[in-house]
NUMAR-934734 format. One record per residue (C-alpha): z, x, y. Coordinates in steps of 0.001 Angstrom, whole numbers, padded with zeros to 6 digits, always signed. Each point is the difference from the previous one (the first is absolute). Example, Ala and Ser with C-alpha at 12.3 -4.5 7.8 and 13.67 -1.06 7.14 Angstrom:
// residues 2
+007800+012300-004500-000660+001370+003440
***
This chain:
// residues 707
-028237+028703+036006-000701-003723+000247+001735-002029-002646-001930-001848-002620-000031-003692+000954+000458-001297-003542+003270+001857-000689+001389-000929+003405-000873-003645-000626+001615+000187-003428+003197+001449+001413+000064-002562+002786-000339-002868-002469+002675+001545-002180+002425+000490+002864-000438-003542+001282+000648-001522-003390+002835+002439-000627+001700-001304+003140-000867-003679-000511+001013-000448-003641+003675+000942+000441+000280-002297+003011-001517-002916-001907+002098+000554-003139+003232+000667+001819-000545-002832+002445-000290-002562-002766+003121+001282-001765+001987+000100+003258-000911-003636+000691+001192-001005-003487+003304+001798+000533+000596-001586+003392-000764-003408-001524+002704+000748-002596+002519+000644+002831+000062+003760-000513+001312+002336+002694-002807+001171+002347+000738+003585-001022-000813-000886-003621-003276-001551+001123-000755+003196+001918+000525+002048-003166-002484-002257-001787-002448+000651+002845+000433+003781-000186-000045+000513-003776-003696-000894-000494-000830+002824+002357+000389+002298-002994-003380-001443-000992-001582+001737+002972-001672+002545-002255-001163-002815-002263-001417-001746+003035-001887+003141+000944-001528+000132-003466-000849-003706+000169-001766+000647+003285-002002+002778-001565-001172-002390-002703-001916-002106+002514-002546+002657+000999+000131+001317-003547-001137-003354-001381-002714-000107+002651-001272+003410-001084+000162-001010-003666-002120-003075+000671-002481+002092+001973-000258+002526-002843-000474-002755-002573-002764-001657+002019-001844+003331+000279+000578+000943-003658+000175-003232-002048-000814+001676-003301+002882+002521-000117+002373-002577+001488-000653-002720-002549-000243+002425-002884+003188+001800+001006+001910-003245+000472-001046-001416-003361+000693+003323-001707+003456+000153+001555+000775-003515-001237-001102+000964-003500+002094+003160+000258+002991-002075+001031-000427-002166-003087-000035+003150-002125+003077+001273+001861+001903-003219-000673-000842+000155-003689+001046+003667-000143+003281-000665+001786+000765-002966-002280-000699+002191-003024+001948+003017+001247+003032-001681+001532+001803-000954-003241-000455+003553-001270+000938+001828+003197+003061-001815+001273+002060+003182-000040-000024+002160+003143-001666+003364-000766-003702-000213+000811-000278-003790-000237-000285-000538+003753-002688+002633+000426-002009-001242-002983+000194-003605+001144-001086+000968+003514-002989+001893-001401-000834-002911-002288-000017-002321+003004-001987+002204+002383-002521+001990-002046-002064-002918-001411-000232-001569+003455-001181+003228+001625-002364+001065-002777-001642-003368-000656-000101-000790+003718-001830+003276+000660-002418-000543-002881-000639-003543+001208-000739+001291+003482-002487+002546-001314-001653-002587-002203-000221-002489+002869-001523+002630+002282-002583+000868-002626-001005-003586-000657-000411-000914+003662-001878+003237+000721-002692-001036-002479-000742-003137+002019-001777-000139+003340+002547-000190+002776-002104-002586+001822+000397-002461-002872+003711-000288+000711+000935-002916+002291+001233+000977+003436+001991-003077+000977+003590+000262+001235+001272-001540-003230-001839+002530-002125+001380+002875+002057+003568-001276-000203+000020-001159-003628+000153+003449-001682+002802+001067+002316+002001-003172-000504-000396+000265-003764+001034+003640+000092+002962-000769+002261+001112-002921-002177-000347+002084-003133+002014+002844+001470+002714-002398+001170+000196-001690-003375+000048+003344-001789+002817+001254+002212+002031-003136-000639-000476+000265-003759+000992+003677+000021+003195-000931+001821+000567-002796-002512+000085+002602-002771+003413+000982+001421-000549+003728-000474+001924+001127+003083+003417+000289-001734-001580+002270-002623-001665+002463+002356+001720+003354+000554+001482+000845+003386+001207-002192+002816-002271-002898+000883+001521-000068+003476-001041+003550+000869-003355-000393-001711-000784-003083+002085+001123+001736+003199-002153+003057-000649-003007-002171-000837+000427-002020+003184+000261+003155+002098-003122+001527-001531-001900-003245+000508+000977-000084+003669-001121+003582+000503-003256-000612-001822-000943-003145+001891+001364+000693+003477-000731+003714+000380-003171+000801-001974-001041+003553+000609+002982+000591+002261-001464-002130+002826+002665-001399+002314-000075-003723+000833-000028-001371+003508+003319+000062+001910+000432-003807-000062-000533-000069-003764+002399+002903-000466+002750-001796+001940-000474-003185-001996+000068+001935-003247+003106+001892+001083+001800-003267+000787-001020-001446-003362+001317+003056-001827+003222+000012+002055+000544-003687-000796+001670+000709-003358+002409+002492+001594+000856-002348+002864+000467-002888-002391+002201+002037-002347+002190+001372+002744+000432-003244+001906+000590-002142-003079+002512+002492-001395+002050-000071+003189-000053-003798+000139+000387-000663-003729+002515-002867-000300+003443+000772-001376+001126-003630-000332-000474-001164-003580-001529-003351+000935-002587+001641+002257-001004+002439-002713-000431-002837-002482-002118-001891+002517-002112+003086+000603-000823+000377-003702-000412-003748-000569-002384-000668+002916-001763+003343+000365-002164+000805-003026-000983+003205+001756+003635+001108+000175+000397-000693-003731-002955+002240-000715+000710+002761+002518+003786+000467-000200+000173+001119-003664-002592+002648+000817+001811+001171+003115+003406+000481-001571-000885+003125-002047-000800+001847+003239+003591-000588+001205+001669+001092-003249+001672+003241+001127+001990+000650-003194-002909-000944-002315+002041-002384-002129-002644-002746+000148+001754-002011+002746-000384+000412+003737+002527-000361+002755-002504-001808+002216-002240-003033-000207+002583-001921-002025+000037+002632-002740+003719-000589-000468+001090+003640-000436+003389+000144+001710+000112+003819-000258-003488+001454+000194+001402+003518-000213+001554-000438-003463-002401-000641-002910+002914-001327-002092+000433-002947+002390-002684-002685+000138-000472-003682-000931-001085+000890-003526+002957+002253-000795+002721-000840-002498+003295-000784+001722+002936+000690-002350+003046-002130+000816+003139+001565+001357-001439+003095+001719+000256-001476+003523-003653+000876+000686-002912-002300+000661-002735+001788-001936-002327-003008-000193+000256-000930+003714+001017-003548-000794+003464+000004+001569+002736+001433-002202+000780+000452-003684-000872-002690-002567+002968-001727-001693+000975+001858-003164+000364-003243-001977-003688-000822+000440-001038+003275-001605+001286-001185-003361-002109-003177-000041-002573-000202+002810-002169-002365-002061+002828-002515-000362-000486-000317-003760+003441+001068-001205+001210-003569-000440-003263-001334-001457-001226+000391-003586-002758+002593-000202-000461-001208-003567+000727-003559-000991+000771-001242-003514-002269-002806-001094+001572-003419-000619+001100-000777-003540-002890-001168-002135-002697+001310+002358-002569+002258-001657-001973+002548+002020-003580-000727+001002-002839+001471-002033-001623+001315+003157-000509-000456+003718-002944-000510+002370+000508+001229+003573-002563-001389+002461+000014+001671+003425-002067-001522+002816-000703+002594+002663+001167-000773+003573+001410-003484-000753+002611-000776+002653+002614-002595-000853-000673-002362+002880-003617-000444-001114+001347-001926-003013+001655-003386-000132+003374+001606+000715-001029+000646+003594+000234-002639+002680-003719-000034+000675-002814-001383-002157-000225+001684-003388-002983+002157-000955+001090+000078-003650+000373-003529-001405-000489+001143-003581+002630+002717+000266+002310-002552+001625-000504-002197-003067+000800+002871-002356+003106+000857+002035+001399-003480-000627-000211+000680-003752+002122+003162+000098+002507+001956+002055-001139+000735+003563+001830+002687+001986-000488-000614+003717+002119+003000+001045-002189+002634-001700-001053+003079+001979-002249+002910-000715+001558+003473+000384-003030+001105+002055-002690-001745+002079-002939+001516-001898-001295+000241-003561+000777+003671+000037+002951+000463-000344+001159-003582-000802-001557-000067-003487+001440+003406-001033+003412-001345+001065-000551-003107-002127-001159+002027-003008+002950+002431+000209+002807-002277+001193+000796+002423+002823-000528-000100+003760-003019+001976+001260+002132+002641+001741+001836+000692-003266-003171+000796-001943-001561+003403-000553-003462+000466+001453-002409+002813-000735-003164+001557+001380-001581-000289+003432-002098-003029-000661-000166-002860+002431+002020-001858-001129+002048+002416-002131+000094-000284-003772+002962-001426-001868+001633+002986-001695+000127+000153-003818+003798+000438+000073+000388-003649+001026+000679-002314-002947-002202-003093+000144+000501-003432-001500-003077+000553-002181+001503+003183-001445+003341-001630-000838-001657-003063-001517-002438+002137-001988+002839+002009-001525+001599-003307-001052-003178-001201-001741-001346-002162+002834-003366+001488+001076-001058-000539+003615-003458-000842+001335-001129+000060+003621-002950-001680+001739-000300+001294+003568-002502+000444+002814-002274+003001+000205+002001+001402+002923+003218-000099-002015-001606+001622-003026-001998+002719+001713+001984+000711+003172+003689-000758-000772+001096+002552-002550+002975+000014-002328+000499-003748-000461-001797+000039-003338+002908+001883-001626+000929-001608-003317-002749-002637-000066-001858-000358-003290-002996-001103+002080-000398+000095+003766-003391-001280+001057-001777-001488+002979-001597-003407-000351-002471+001151+002665-002838+002380-000994+000340+003603+001102-002733-000298+002628-000431-003733+000545-002358-001823+002310+001809-002035+002670+000043-003246-001986+002333+001065-002875+002228+001967+002357+000483-002871+002454+000129-002794-002606+002001+001680-002746+002661-002623-000803-002045-001674-002769-000654+003439-001492+003734+000736-000165+000761-003382-001573-002767+000264-002594+000870+003573-000964+003689-000920-000318-000902-002968-002189-002114+002209-002262+002760+002582-000312+002639-002620-000840-002346-001591-002543-000329+003339-001809+003802+000307-000272+001091-003553-000860+003213+000828-001854+000871+003481+001215+002667+001110+002403-001426+001074+003346+000487+000291+003745-003070-000867+002088-000199+000873+003706-002903-001587+001924-000514+000806+003692-002300-002452+001828-001527+001766+003012-002181-002608+001766+002459-000974+002802+000029+003613+001206-001998+000495+003177-002891-000019+000783+000005-003763-000468-003191-001573-001342-001093-003626-000060+000283-001900-003295-002045-003229+000176+002160-002973-000838+003217+001904+000739-000384+001425+003528+000498-002516+002814-000488+001997+003171-001381+003181+001531+003110+001598+001522+001535+002965-001876+003006-002089-001030-002167-002876-001246-002067+002438-002019+003200+001505-001383+001271-003452-000993-003362-000659-001640+000448+003199-002025+003415-001264-001117-001405-003394-001046-002765+001717-001929+002350+002439-001733+002749-002501-000849-002625-002248-001593-000832+002732-002518+003643+001017-000438+000843-003625-000822-002842-000046-002550+001638+002895-001812+003536-001393+000192-001002-003521-001028-001901+001422-002953+003025+002006-001113+002355-002947+000284-002381-002205-001995-000507+002582-002773+002588-000217-002806-000581+003698-000791+001097+000899+003548+003027-002278+000124+002333+002960-000449-001346+001928+002992+001915+000287+003273-002288-000491+003026+000869+001442+003428-002047-000654+003146+000729+001991+003150-001602+002180+002706+000256+003677+000884+000452-000707+003742-000941-002458+002731-002536+000120+002829+000244+000204+003798-001988-001997+002531+001246+001383+003319+003444-001608-000313+001438+003343+001112-003174+001577+001448-001059+001262-003438-002798-001048-002332-000454+000239-003768+002956+001895-001557+001639+003359-000845+001112+000682+003566+003055-002143+000836+003110-001405-001678+000070-003534+001343+000297-003025-002281-003699-000851+000013-000583+003336-001769+002977-000028-002378+000797-003558-001047-001927-001009-003130+000121-002824-002554+001525+000685-003424-000439-002526-002827+001197+000217-003633-001400-002319-002668+001076+000049-003619+002076-001343-002808+003562-000773+001043-000609+000402+003740+001000-003154+001804-002011-001140+003028+001927+000992+003108-000288+001317+003549+002317+002970+000578+000684+001467+003424+002111+003090-000765-001512+003335+001143-001919+001770-002758-002347+002986+000002-003088+000953-001971+002003+002952-001366+002029-002644-001896-002971-000720-002275+000504+003196-002047+003540-000786-001278-000860-003718-000254-002952+000660-002308+002028+002384-002152+002640-002681-000515-002378-002891-000645-002090+002078-002425+003103+001234-001799-000556+003685+000819+003073+002228+000483+000568+001658+003380-000300+003806-000343+003029+001406+001850-002008+002636+001885-002256-002492+001795+002117-000310+003143-001353-003474+000741+000638-001243+003534-000505-003696-000667+001961-002608-001890-001000-002223-002892-000957-003542+000959+000573-001285-003548+003258-001802+000993-001787-001694+002912-002834-001147-002279+001999-001123-003031+003230-001133+001623+001164+000564+003530+000062+002970+002409+003032+002266-000386+002688-000155+002706-000945+002137+002985-003764-000172-000615-000521-001717+003357+001698+002906+001837-001931+002822-001672-001945+002149+002545-003728+000595-000335-001877+003069+001211-003619+000573+001013-001684+003176+001167-002951+001612+001649+000349+003299-001782-000556+003560+001202-003658-000266-001052-000584-002503+002817-000852+000957+003592+003047-001830+001365+002801+000079-002598+002525-002799+000288+002616-001842-002050+001394-003531-000053+003072-001585-001543+000712-003685-000578+003653-000969-000373+001362-003309-001300-003513-001398-000036-000112-000488+003788+000945+003055+002082-002804+002525+000093-000128+003416+001633-003106+002135+000495+000314+003705+000798-003027+001942+001153+000714+003496-001216-002561+001567+002279+002533-000770+002756+003347-001655+000522-001252-003572+000387+001980-002589-001942-000694-003725-000086+002332-002731-001250-000976-003556-000883+001741-003077-001374-002665-001589-002201+001672-003398-000259-000512-001112+003630-002799+002530+000582-002255+000269-003092-002838+001366+002143+002100+003016+001122-000517-000650+003697+003531+000493+001374+001341+003523-000427+003826-000205-000137+000837+003717-000158+001415-000005+003528+001880-003297-000397+001546+000860-003402+000645+003762+000033+002603-000132-002793-002360-001674-002437-002796+002383+001021+002315+002978-000605+000885-001312-003474-003621-000366-001045-000800+003424+001415+002887+001437-001986-001423-001510-003190-003390+001589+000642+001676+003362+000661+002068-000360-003157-003121-000647-002077-001576+003214+001288+003147+002026-000703+000317-001603-003446-003544+001048-000838+000501+003529+001272+003019+000273-002279-002378-000546-002919+001057-003537-000905
***
């Protein structure tokens, strides 16, 4: 039987693109690696890895004739096309509203994923179908000859339908429902792709032409050839592996998804692709295992037992006061106002060597105590803010549910709960995302509200800083003499970056980001200046900080929540209040230190069961740092909820190690001569690298022991 020409053409297009895309992607990454003086074998791996997209290339090829057929259908049937497209868009709007309404009530596993999926799909399908029927009926009542027959008129319905479908698909993906759907997304996607290939390339069981079949076979074999060749040539030298992940975005995306297929003992870590499992036949041995000291076994695949002495005090707080007595004659503050600016990196302020984007915050910093060595315990809002509100590192907290991200468990004791029990009610003003998508942080708050309406138009959502300032001012005016803790989280600097006339001075992403900072700090300064000028607020402590920084391709990453370099972790920290002398302090401090600091400065006792992992900064603010404060280690984490878990430790304020727990890659930097973390010293200083690794291992073992 002769093959149908359309399917053969579709398969031929698909095969050609399936072969071309990997070559184009891999070629660009190989050139970048060679330019970075990588070994040719590493560049070859970068060339082979994109071949796993062969199946994706086939599907992309099938889209070309598919789009052509869609346009042809729309030109022949404009009524159903336009009606169906508009109905689908209306259905998507209903789906978004339903998902927003259901999500806060269905963040437990059970049937939440299924219900959310139905809520997202059913309105689109039903209203799209009704719109198509209505459009067909309306057009049928008109004479066909009255419709224009120009090329534009034939293409317009199809282009509108195609644009609507594309936009609808993007918005459905933006609802982030995938983590909540039952079953494995990987196998679901594979089965869908296979069925689509069968449906489009072999309709009715008709065989394609031999040339098309060979091209299609090569495109489908591309992933296998790429996997096999790249696995054999995968670099074992640490520097080459770091180069591969730094200069090959495709490798960063593909490798974490390949490793589970090479996990023979099913312990979550593979023996291949840099998975780091030094014994893939023993599920008790892997990079995430606890390695007790003294058993002469390397359970965590990091090179020997951790020193026993570190297990007693991995946080380095034994010699530092967790609670500090206030100086004689100093009375506690009536309350505190914590102002968090989302994604404010330290070097965007006047502390950095470049031009400052925050002149008003710089002015405020000169009036109080500025900590230039402050770091966030995580490079993203979730879980940095839970760590701040509990005084414990993210990996030490209890998480619950299968939400994305997970919910903060009720067994964690929050700052708001402790203050509330001591007669200091807490109030929170946060973004809509934090209120309706990040669960558990509201524990203990007397009020926890969003300054942004539940379903806002773009303007309030993208220009919310004045709303936060005005709502905070109203709340403080209602409680002029009462004790309170107010937490305000300004969200505007979070991407996507929008233009603020009068504040934005460029069109690049970084210039827009700096414009967001100028806009936000203007409204933060309005609030702070008003408090400092108000006699009724003179007894309030004011803290200005950020939850994390922001990346702009300094280490091949963008935005935040994916890497542990300084641009993501280093944040400003300013204290203003009675008795706090203006100063610039460089000792390393962490956002987890705010919990014990606020308890001390508000005169609230420390409950013994808290298990705080920070230290009080009251001595630093009201006197001088305690001896040893400059040598205290700091920790930061990408927790197990992230796609690529990792940990970092900063020692003595300058030596920093980063361990990628998805493998055995360890980086070491000296931040004094190399603040940009460009020169990895792990090979040149193996003893220092081993010490920092031992501290990270000790922290894991300390946690597993229930500390």
